[in-house]
N, C-alpha and C positions, 0 to 999 in steps of 0.2 A: 809868632804862632800862638803864644799864650793869650794874646788879646783877641784873636779871631774867634775862639770858642765862646767867651763870654758875650761878645758883641753879637754873634750868631744866635745865641740863646735869647738875648734880649729882643732882637728883631723877630725871632720866631714866636716868642711869647706875646709880643705886641700884635702880631698878625692873627694868632689864634684867639686872643682875647677880644679883639675888635671885630673880627669877621669881615665879610665882604659887603654885606648889605643888611640893614636892620629891617627892611620892609619886604613883605611878600606882595608881589604884584599878581593879581588874579584877573583873568579874563572873565567878565561878568557872565557871558553866555555859558562858558565852560563850568563855572562855579554853580550857576543855576541848574545846569544839567545834572551835576553831582548831587545837589540838594533834592532834585526831583527823583533821582535814582534811589537815594536813601529813603525818601518818603515812600516810594513804591515797595521797596524791600521791607520796611518796617510794617506797613499796612498789610502786605501779604503774609508776613510772619504772624501778625496778630490774628488775622483770619484763620490761619492754620492752627494756631494755639487754641482759638475758640472752637474750631471743629474737633480738635483732639480731646478737649476737655468734656465735650458733650458725652454724657453717659458715664464719665469717669469721675466727675466732680458734681457735687450737689450743694445746694444752699441749705444750711442748717444753722439756726439761731443767728441769722444775719451775717454769716460768713461762709466762704466756700471751703468745703472739706472734701476729702476723698470718699467716693462711694465705696461701700463694702466690696471686697474682692476686685477692685479696679486696677490694682497694680501701681497706683500713684499715691503720693503722700499728701497730707493736708497742706504742707508747705508748698508743694508744687501747684496745688489747686489755687491757693491764695496768691501765689506769684503770677500764675496764668491770668487770674482775674484782674490783678493790678495792671499787668501789661495791656490787657484788652481794654480796660477802662481808660488808661492814658491815651491809647491810640484812637479809640472810638469817640473820645470826647474832643473838645476844642483844644485841649492841652497840647497834643502832638502837633496839630496844625499851627499853633502859636510858636512852638519850638522850630518848626520848619521855616516859618516866616522870619523868626528872629535870626536864623542862620544867615539869611540874606541881608537883614538889617545890619547885623554885626559885621558883614563883609562890605558894607558901604552903600547899600541900596537905601533910597528914601522910601518909606512906606507908601507914599503916593505913587511910586513907580510900580508897585507890586500888584499883580492880579490875584484874584481868589484869596484875599486875606480872610482869615477867620472872622466870624461875626464879632463885632465889638473889639477888634484888635487894638491893644494898647501895649506898646513896647515896654512900658515900665511895670506892667502888672500882668503876670500870667493868670489865666483862668483857673478856677478851682478844679481839682480833680474830683469827679463824683465819688461818693462813698461806695464801698463794697455792698453795703446794704441796699443801695439803689439798684445794683445789678441783681441782687436777690429779688427785689420787688418787681423787677422787670421780667422775671420768669425765664431768664436765659438758661 
């Protein structure tokens, strides 16, 4: 009886530490659907943020700050501008494509790749100043 407990503990610890499977098998179509869903969600959220900041945030001295009496903070306006820039630029499209590349797709298999897609180099995020210059 004294030997059963240590042997059971050793066997249980071996099973817990090694697990059942080291690899996650994903159905490509299901994973692509998930990436497309996330893309739609992020893009619609960015559009909503952009709509909400209209009239509440203004560009002053090349940065987005809260308009007087707007009920928002300078930090909220700057964060909203950052999110909008990332999503509206090629940067978000690059991340969506990289989700598929990292899951095993060959870039040649992918449709609607962002212009100049290079898996090794993400595109630059435009500056907040460029958003101010755009008159958003």
